Backbone bond lengths (Angstrom), bond angles and torsions (degrees), N, CA, C in turn:
res aa  C-N    CA-C-N  psi(-1)  N-CA   C-N-CA  omega(-1)  CA-C   N-CA-C  phi
1 X - - - 1.477 - - 1.503 110.44 -
2 X 1.348 117.36 -39.66 1.450 120.14 174.54 1.523 113.06 -61.02
3 X 1.305 115.65 -38.32 1.476 119.48 -178.32 1.516 110.11 -68.85
4 X 1.370 115.50 -39.52 1.479 118.37 175.18 1.468 113.49 -62.37
5 X 1.356 117.05 -39.49 1.446 120.49 -179.91 1.571 110.86 -65.66
6 X 1.284 114.63 -37.79 1.468 120.29 -175.72 1.538 109.61 -72.49
7 X 1.383 116.64 -47.01 1.390 122.03 -170.02 1.466 116.22 -85.51
8 X 1.385 115.48 -33.61 1.456 124.64 -177.57 1.465 112.62 -112.52
9 X 1.332 115.12 -47.94 1.470 121.36 -176.87 1.527 109.57 97.65
10 X 1.335 117.80 134.53 1.419 119.80 -178.32 1.524 111.99 -71.08
11 X 1.331 118.63 -13.29 1.493 119.80 172.71 1.537 113.01 -70.02
12 X 1.328 114.87 -10.48 1.448 122.20 -179.73 1.514 112.91 -120.19
13 X 1.348 113.82 18.16 1.483 117.23 -170.09 1.526 109.76 -128.77
14 X 1.289 117.86 138.30 1.453 121.75 171.90 1.513 107.26 -113.53
15 X 1.332 118.90 122.76 1.418 123.91 -177.30 1.495 107.63 -107.11
16 X 1.320 115.94 129.87 1.488 123.08 176.69 1.497 110.64 -126.41
17 X 1.279 117.09 129.09 1.510 119.60 173.20 1.524 109.99 -127.71
18 X 1.304 115.23 133.21 1.450 119.98 177.60 1.521 109.46 -155.50
19 X 1.288 117.94 -166.09 1.494 121.46 -178.84 1.501 106.92 -151.43
20 X 1.339 118.09 150.72 1.458 121.97 179.82 1.503 112.69 -81.65
21 X 1.322 119.14 -20.43 1.432 121.76 177.20 1.581 111.65 -168.00
22 X 1.340 111.92 167.99 1.459 116.78 169.46 1.466 110.09 -98.00
23 X 1.351 116.69 -148.22 1.444 119.92 176.83 1.491 110.49 -159.93
24 X 1.273 117.65 159.26 1.487 121.77 -177.17 1.550 106.87 -91.10
25 X 1.298 115.02 168.39 1.451 121.79 171.45 1.473 107.60 -77.81
26 X 1.352 118.37 160.88 1.479 122.42 174.53 1.474 108.37 -60.44
27 X 1.328 122.28 124.47 1.475 120.43 -177.95 1.547 117.70 -55.53
28 X 1.340 114.42 -34.26 1.451 117.56 179.06 1.543 110.49 -66.44
29 X 1.335 115.38 -32.44 1.469 117.43 176.25 1.538 111.57 -68.28
30 X 1.345 115.38 -43.20 1.425 117.36 178.83 1.426 114.50 -67.20
31 X 1.343 117.34 -31.67 1.489 122.48 174.23 1.576 110.87 -62.99
32 X 1.364 114.14 -37.26 1.444 118.22 -178.95 1.539 112.08 -68.34
33 X 1.323 114.45 -20.78 1.496 119.06 177.41 1.504 112.22 -89.02
34 X 1.322 118.78 -0.42 1.391 122.95 177.96 1.515 116.62 99.47
35 X 1.366 117.00 4.37 1.468 121.42 177.79 1.533 109.39 -81.07
36 X 1.346 115.77 150.79 1.436 121.33 169.30 1.530 107.59 -72.79
37 X 1.301 119.27 108.19 1.442 122.29 -178.00 1.520 111.04 -149.78
38 X 1.294 118.87 158.60 1.441 122.31 -179.53 1.463 111.54 179.91
39 X 1.377 117.35 -168.59 1.459 125.32 178.81 1.519 108.33 -119.76
40 X 1.307 114.22 126.65 1.454 120.66 174.44 1.543 106.94 -88.38
41 X 1.368 114.69 127.92 1.466 118.11 179.86 1.514 108.44 -99.99
42 X 1.316 119.31 119.25 1.486 123.54 -176.47 1.501 110.11 -61.82
43 X 1.322 117.46 -32.96 1.511 119.28 -179.43 1.521 109.91 -66.62
44 X 1.319 116.99 -40.22 1.466 119.71 176.04 1.498 112.32 -68.12
45 X 1.309 119.00 -37.97 1.394 121.98 177.47 1.493 112.29 -63.57
46 X 1.314 116.47 -41.83 1.447 119.59 -178.04 1.589 108.33 -68.99
47 X 1.305 118.28 -41.65 1.469 122.51 175.77 1.475 112.74 -56.77
48 X 1.365 116.44 -46.53 1.449 120.95 178.45 1.504 112.59 -68.77
49 X 1.324 115.84 -39.30 1.468 117.65 175.56 1.530 113.91 -61.29
50 X 1.378 115.57 -43.83 1.466 120.87 -179.53 1.545 108.70 -62.30
51 X 1.367 114.76 -42.55 1.522 116.64 -176.34 1.519 109.49 -63.78
52 X 1.342 114.90 -39.64 1.504 117.03 177.69 1.487 112.83 -62.68
53 X 1.302 115.74 -42.23 1.478 122.54 -179.07 1.568 111.59 -68.60
54 X 1.305 113.58 -37.70 1.494 118.08 178.34 1.511 110.61 -66.95
55 X 1.350 115.35 -33.96 1.457 118.76 178.17 1.520 112.46 -69.89
56 X 1.350 115.10 -34.04 1.450 121.90 -178.66 1.483 111.02 -77.90
57 X 1.371 114.67 -43.08 1.526 118.45 -172.94 1.518 106.51 -116.81
58 X 1.351 119.11 -132.44 1.434 124.15 179.57 1.503 112.88 -73.48
59 X 1.333 121.61 132.98 1.437 121.36 178.49 1.519 115.21 -78.74
60 X 1.337 117.66 -6.27 1.457 119.25 -169.70 1.501 114.40 -107.58
61 X 1.347 114.24 15.87 1.505 115.94 177.81 1.501 107.92 -131.74
62 X 1.364 113.90 155.17 1.469 120.27 164.97 1.506 110.72 -96.69
63 X 1.320 114.38 142.05 1.480 119.13 -168.95 1.555 112.75 -111.05
64 X 1.325 116.45 -10.58 1.483 119.86 -174.80 1.496 107.32 -116.43
65 X 1.314 116.75 123.45 1.471 123.44 -179.46 1.518 110.09 -78.74
66 X 1.374 116.81 -45.30 1.421 117.96 -172.95 1.527 110.34 -165.87
67 X 1.331 117.82 164.60 1.450 122.59 169.02 1.499 107.53 -123.43
68 X 1.312 114.26 133.58 1.480 119.75 168.33 1.497 106.54 -138.02
69 X 1.330 115.77 124.01 1.480 123.50 -172.55 1.548 109.98 -45.27
70 X 1.326 117.45 121.34 1.510 129.48 4.94 1.509 113.90 -109.03
71 X 1.340 119.81 29.86 1.485 117.79 -169.14 1.523 115.18 -127.34
72 X 1.294 116.70 149.49 1.437 124.53 170.30 1.523 106.96 -95.78
73 X 1.329 115.10 138.09 1.477 122.48 179.25 1.534 106.54 -112.21
74 X 1.321 115.67 116.58 1.450 121.41 -178.56 1.539 110.17 -80.23
75 X 1.350 112.52 157.32 1.452 124.02 177.71 1.489 109.87 -81.09
76 X 1.372 120.65 101.08 1.442 120.95 -173.40 1.537 111.89 -68.62
77 X 1.413 115.87 -27.10 1.425 119.22 -179.30 1.504 110.50 -69.67
78 X 1.344 117.39 -42.36 1.440 119.94 177.20 1.509 111.85 -60.82
79 X 1.339 116.10 -44.18 1.457 119.79 -179.58 1.507 109.21 -64.22
80 X 1.320 119.87 -40.01 1.414 121.52 179.96 1.552 112.25 -68.25
81 X 1.342 114.88 -44.98 1.472 120.24 178.00 1.522 112.70 -56.86
82 X 1.310 117.52 -38.36 1.464 121.09 -175.10 1.554 109.15 -93.25
83 X 1.311 118.05 2.17 1.473 127.13 178.19 1.559 107.70 51.43
84 X 1.320 112.61 52.23 1.417 118.62 174.30 1.505 111.93 -96.49
85 X 1.319 116.22 164.85 1.436 122.86 174.70 1.561 107.34 -94.69
86 X 1.383 113.94 121.04 1.434 121.43 -173.18 1.547 110.92 -60.96
87 X 1.294 116.59 -33.51 1.436 121.09 179.44 1.568 111.16 -67.50
88 X 1.310 116.57 -37.86 1.404 120.89 175.16 1.487 117.20 -65.46
89 X 1.335 112.06 -39.65 1.471 121.81 174.15 1.481 111.72 -61.02
90 X 1.358 115.81 -47.43 1.468 121.52 179.29 1.481 112.08 -64.92
91 X 1.335 120.19 -35.75 1.441 124.40 177.70 1.529 111.21 -62.74
92 X 1.346 116.41 -46.16 1.431 120.18 179.70 1.534 112.06 -62.37
93 X 1.357 116.07 -42.96 1.484 118.61 178.00 1.484 111.26 -65.69
94 X 1.328 119.73 -40.88 1.490 120.42 179.93 1.516 110.22 -64.54
95 X 1.329 117.43 -38.22 1.469 118.64 -178.04 1.565 109.06 -68.37
96 X 1.304 118.95 -36.29 1.420 121.46 175.92 1.559 111.35 -65.76
97 X 1.337 119.65 -43.25 1.428 121.68 -179.08 1.532 112.16 -64.69
98 X 1.389 114.79 -30.48 1.439 117.45 179.09 1.503 114.65 -70.00
99 X 1.339 116.35 -8.62 1.485 120.52 174.61 1.477 115.36 -88.12
100 X 1.318 117.02 -7.50 1.466 120.25 -169.32 1.553 110.61 -91.69
101 X 1.283 114.85 131.97 1.471 122.14 174.90 1.551 110.95 -59.23
102 X 1.338 117.83 126.85 1.449 120.58 -178.08 1.526 113.45 103.16
103 X 1.335 117.13 -11.23 1.478 122.60 172.58 1.429 109.90 -104.78
104 X 1.308 117.84 118.69 1.462 120.54 -179.47 1.505 111.94 -80.94
105 X 1.312 117.29 -32.39 1.472 121.49 -176.65 1.502 111.63 -164.79
106 X 1.308 117.27 137.98 1.430 124.27 175.00 1.575 108.53 -122.98
107 X 1.292 118.85 133.46 1.451 119.96 179.39 1.528 109.83 -135.87
108 X 1.300 116.57 161.83 1.434 119.65 177.29 1.524 112.57 -97.06
109 X 1.325 113.53 160.68 1.511 114.44 176.83 1.538 111.93 -63.98
110 X 1.339 115.44 -27.78 1.544 117.39 178.98 1.552 107.75 -65.53
111 X 1.351 116.50 -40.51 1.474 117.60 179.10 1.507 111.48 -63.34
112 X 1.349 117.25 -40.27 1.465 119.81 178.67 1.537 111.75 -64.41
113 X 1.330 115.73 -44.84 1.463 120.79 -176.04 1.460 114.84 -70.08
114 X 1.332 118.69 -30.46 1.441 124.29 -179.71 1.554 114.75 -94.63
115 X 1.363 113.86 -7.87 1.465 118.12 178.19 1.576 111.64 75.34
116 X 1.334 113.22 20.80 1.473 116.01 -178.83 1.532 112.72 -85.40
117 X 1.306 115.20 58.06 1.455 123.22 -176.46 1.472 113.41 -147.45
118 X 1.372 118.31 151.57 1.438 117.13 -175.95 1.533 112.23 -73.08
119 X 1.266 117.32 158.87 1.487 123.05 -178.05 1.544 109.65 -86.78
120 X 1.336 115.09 83.04 1.481 118.34 179.73 1.565 106.94 -127.57
121 X 1.338 118.17 150.54 1.506 120.41 -171.70 1.542 112.77 -55.72
122 X 1.323 118.59 -36.96 1.488 119.34 -176.44 1.489 110.96 -66.23
123 X 1.345 116.39 -42.37 1.460 117.35 -179.10 1.527 109.95 -76.39
124 X 1.284 119.98 -28.89 1.476 121.71 175.75 1.523 110.89 -62.40
125 X 1.381 115.14 -36.68 1.435 119.69 175.13 1.559 113.33 -66.74
126 X 1.331 113.16 -36.34 1.499 120.04 177.40 1.455 108.96 -67.08
127 X 1.317 119.97 -40.59 1.489 124.71 -179.08 1.494 108.23 -60.82
128 X 1.346 117.90 -44.23 1.458 120.13 -175.64 1.555 113.14 -67.81
129 X 1.310 116.31 -22.73 1.438 121.14 -178.22 1.539 111.60 -96.53
130 X 1.329 116.51 -6.82 1.471 119.99 -177.21 1.535 111.01 -79.22
131 X 1.329 115.23 138.36 1.420 121.85 173.50 1.512 107.63 -126.12
132 X 1.368 119.30 124.88 1.443 121.00 -172.08 1.590 113.45 -64.11
133 X 1.324 119.79 -24.10 1.422 121.75 -177.40 1.514 112.71 -102.71
134 X 1.297 117.53 -8.12 1.461 118.84 -177.55 1.525 115.39 -123.98
135 X 1.270 117.45 -25.84 1.467 121.10 -178.07 1.517 111.04 -72.85
136 X 1.290 115.24 166.99 1.473 124.79 -176.69 1.530 109.64 -73.37
137 X 1.369 112.56 178.55 1.469 120.36 -177.91 1.568 109.82 -90.02
138 X 1.331 115.51 -31.65 1.427 123.74 174.83 1.503 108.72 -129.67
139 X 1.337 117.92 126.25 1.443 123.02 -178.28 1.489 111.09 -113.44
140 X 1.304 116.64 142.00 1.507 119.03 -179.54 1.545 110.22 -122.89
141 X 1.298 114.76 151.22 1.467 124.90 169.31 1.520 107.34 -114.45
142 X 1.294 114.57 121.75 1.475 117.83 177.44 1.539 112.22 -73.06
143 X 1.288 116.96 155.25 1.475 119.72 175.27 1.501 109.51 -69.02
144 X 1.321 120.10 163.57 1.444 124.56 -178.10 1.560 109.60 -54.97
145 X 1.279 116.91 139.01 1.429 125.84 176.96 1.493 116.02 69.20
146 X 1.335 117.73 5.39 1.469 119.57 176.37 1.518 108.66 -91.51
147 X 1.363 115.28 139.25 1.430 123.59 179.96 1.536 110.18 -84.31
148 X 1.279 119.12 127.45 1.472 123.68 -179.54 1.586 109.98 -133.21
149 X 1.288 112.83 114.66 1.473 120.70 176.85 1.504 108.85 -158.09
150 X 1.338 118.53 165.45 1.494 116.40 -175.81 1.488 111.09 -71.33
151 X 1.392 119.96 -20.01 1.408 125.22 172.39 1.534 107.66 -126.16
152 X 1.346 121.24 112.26 1.415 122.39 -176.46 1.551 116.91 -64.89
153 X 1.352 114.79 -17.09 1.477 116.53 -174.83 1.550 115.52 -107.61
154 X 1.317 117.14 5.98 1.476 119.46 -178.29 1.522 109.74 -69.88
155 X 1.318 115.57 -43.40 1.462 120.40 -175.39 1.550 109.42 -125.58
156 X 1.334 115.20 144.12 1.417 118.93 178.13 1.520 113.04 -67.89
157 X 1.368 114.26 -39.31 1.481 121.97 176.50 1.482 107.50 -129.73
158 X 1.300 117.76 165.84 1.452 124.87 -173.54 1.528 112.11 -146.27
159 X 1.332 114.84 163.45 1.442 121.44 172.27 1.483 108.61 -125.03
160 X 1.312 117.46 -178.45 1.445 122.69 178.83 1.516 115.35 112.20
161 X 1.351 116.31 6.63 1.481 120.15 177.13 1.539 107.84 -94.34
162 X 1.371 117.80 167.03 1.423 121.55 175.87 1.446 116.38 -89.96
163 X 1.383 119.68 15.17 1.428 121.53 -174.66 1.493 110.49 -91.83
164 X 1.343 115.93 166.73 1.466 125.50 -170.96 1.558 110.30 -56.30
165 X 1.318 116.13 -41.19 1.470 117.91 -175.49 1.499 110.55 -66.66
166 X 1.343 119.74 -18.48 1.426 122.02 176.25 1.526 116.31 -97.13
167 X 1.312 116.46 -25.22 1.462 117.34 -176.68 1.524 115.42 -114.60
168 X 1.317 119.53 4.60 1.509 122.33 174.99 1.500 107.12 -94.29
169 X 1.394 114.02 106.23 1.432 120.54 -177.12 1.537 109.23 -126.26
170 X 1.339 118.26 162.07 1.453 118.78 177.78 1.506 111.02 -80.68
171 X 1.324 115.87 148.98 1.498 125.26 168.24 1.523 107.39 -129.06
172 X 1.372 115.38 112.00 1.415 120.10 -178.11 1.542 110.30 -122.20
173 X 1.268 117.36 127.47 1.475 122.59 177.15 1.538 110.23 -127.61
174 X 1.273 119.33 134.49 1.417 124.95 175.69 1.543 109.59 -143.84
175 X 1.311 114.38 134.90 1.474 117.46 -179.84 1.535 109.60 178.54
176 X 1.355 115.20 178.96 1.451 119.76 -178.06 1.518 111.77 -63.38
177 X 1.376 114.38 125.93 1.437 121.45 178.42 1.462 116.44 87.68
178 X 1.345 118.38 -7.86 1.463 122.70 -179.95 1.514 107.25 -81.53
179 X 1.360 118.18 121.10 1.485 119.85 179.78 1.510 111.86 -72.27
180 X 1.316 114.35 152.00 1.483 118.35 177.18 1.494 110.04 -74.95
181 X 1.287 120.12 141.89 1.465 123.56 -178.46 1.467 113.88 167.99
182 X 1.304 113.98 168.09 1.494 121.86 -179.50 1.522 104.58 -123.53
183 X 1.314 120.61 132.75 1.427 124.87 177.50 1.493 112.84 -94.86
184 X 1.331 116.96 126.71 1.447 120.19 -179.64 1.524 106.26 -118.46
185 X 1.314 118.11 76.27 1.462 125.83 176.50 1.490 106.93 -161.53
186 X 1.324 118.75 160.86 1.413 120.11 176.99 1.528 113.33 -68.75
187 X 1.297 116.84 121.25 1.520 120.57 177.89 1.547 105.65 -128.20
188 X 1.336 115.23 169.04 1.435 119.49 -175.69 1.519 111.12 -134.73
189 X 1.330 114.92 143.33 1.469 121.27 179.67 1.471 109.76 -56.27
190 X 1.335 121.05 -39.49 1.451 122.16 -174.12 1.534 110.35 -66.05
191 X 1.299 120.53 -10.37 1.515 121.66 174.43 1.514 112.40 -75.82
192 X 1.343 118.59 -9.04 1.456 121.57 -175.20 1.520 108.95 -65.62
193 X 1.339 117.84 -44.90 1.463 119.95 -173.14 1.588 110.48 -59.30
194 X 1.332 117.18 -45.87 1.442 120.72 -178.98 1.556 108.09 -70.59
195 X 1.279 118.63 -35.06 1.487 121.84 178.60 1.525 110.50 -63.62
196 X 1.309 116.23 -49.00 1.481 120.29 -179.25 1.543 110.00 -66.72
197 X 1.300 119.09 -35.75 1.486 121.15 176.67 1.528 109.61 -61.99
198 X 1.314 113.77 -46.25 1.536 116.01 179.24 1.500 111.00 -63.13
199 X 1.319 116.26 -41.41 1.466 121.83 -178.77 1.558 109.43 -61.17
200 X 1.329 117.97 -36.51 1.450 122.78 179.83 1.532 115.47 -86.71
201 X 1.367 113.14 -7.52 1.466 119.13 -179.55 1.518 113.77 73.90
202 X 1.331 118.92 31.82 1.437 123.22 -177.41 1.519 107.83 -123.46
203 X 1.344 118.51 166.10 1.489 123.40 176.84 1.468 109.91 -69.28
204 X 1.305 119.82 138.64 1.488 122.75 175.91 1.548 110.00 -68.01
205 X 1.285 115.82 153.69 1.553 120.01 176.45 1.531 107.94 -57.64
206 X 1.297 114.99 147.31 1.489 121.58 -172.09 1.481 112.29 -64.83
207 X 1.342 117.39 -27.94 1.480 120.65 -179.15 1.516 114.73 -96.65
208 X 1.325 116.45 7.23 1.437 120.60 -174.52 1.546 112.65 -81.15
209 X 1.424 113.72 160.24 1.399 117.43 175.21 1.550 108.66 -72.59
210 X 1.355 120.04 127.44 1.492 120.83 -174.34 1.485 113.64 -67.72
211 X 1.340 120.19 -19.61 1.437 121.86 -175.83 1.527 110.26 -71.02
212 X 1.357 114.98 144.94 1.485 120.06 -176.48 1.584 105.54 -122.80
213 X 1.344 113.02 159.05 1.466 120.87 174.82 1.504 105.67 -88.06
214 X 1.323 117.49 92.08 1.451 122.47 -171.18 1.540 111.62 -67.38
215 X 1.345 116.03 -22.99 1.493 120.01 178.87 1.503 112.21 -62.54
216 X 1.327 116.69 -25.34 1.468 121.37 175.77 1.515 113.05 -60.58
217 X 1.323 115.69 -26.67 1.453 121.83 -179.99 1.526 113.15 -105.98
218 X 1.344 116.11 12.31 1.427 120.60 173.68 1.569 111.81 81.86
219 X 1.341 117.78 20.52 1.422 120.60 -179.84 1.552 110.94 -113.47
220 X 1.282 116.99 152.89 1.500 118.67 172.28 1.530 108.32 -84.48
221 X 1.307 117.11 144.92 1.511 120.21 -177.96 1.521 108.54 -69.23
């Protein structure tokens, strides 16, 4: 910062500070405080999911290829060989996952793509992270303070949930003409691109959120 001040000058500098995510507390610590918390083991989830699918369909095949937070990826060859409907397989797996302690909600990719889901913040966050060609076939949201990763022991704590401890991050802007103040309203990190573009007097990126942080320019939203 001193080097920027000397070589460029803060009158010619826009400073932005933020973060891509927050993090949860260690689940064992939260459990010691009396909260329902724990670690979900992807290997156990896969085993339970396969057992449920084997009971419903053929008992001699495995149906889940892999889990990568937050999704299960089904074995398309197994589904094709058994002439099963992929949506039916996904539905059975999602129903089984919804019975597990530590899983708040499990949904299928079909539900996400057709919009057959309630309008709640947690699912809206999942919708925004869903990609139809890359995401899994069944996606899960862990309960608050539960650790979810493909290996439960790699990290003591984890991020990636839709809860406040994961998505409440700082946004700090300082520069010429920006008034001093603190904003007490919901704002979003994705508004930074449009805000910076307006500050520079250029068009915002085509894929950016069109909303701007008007307080940067001394205006009320």
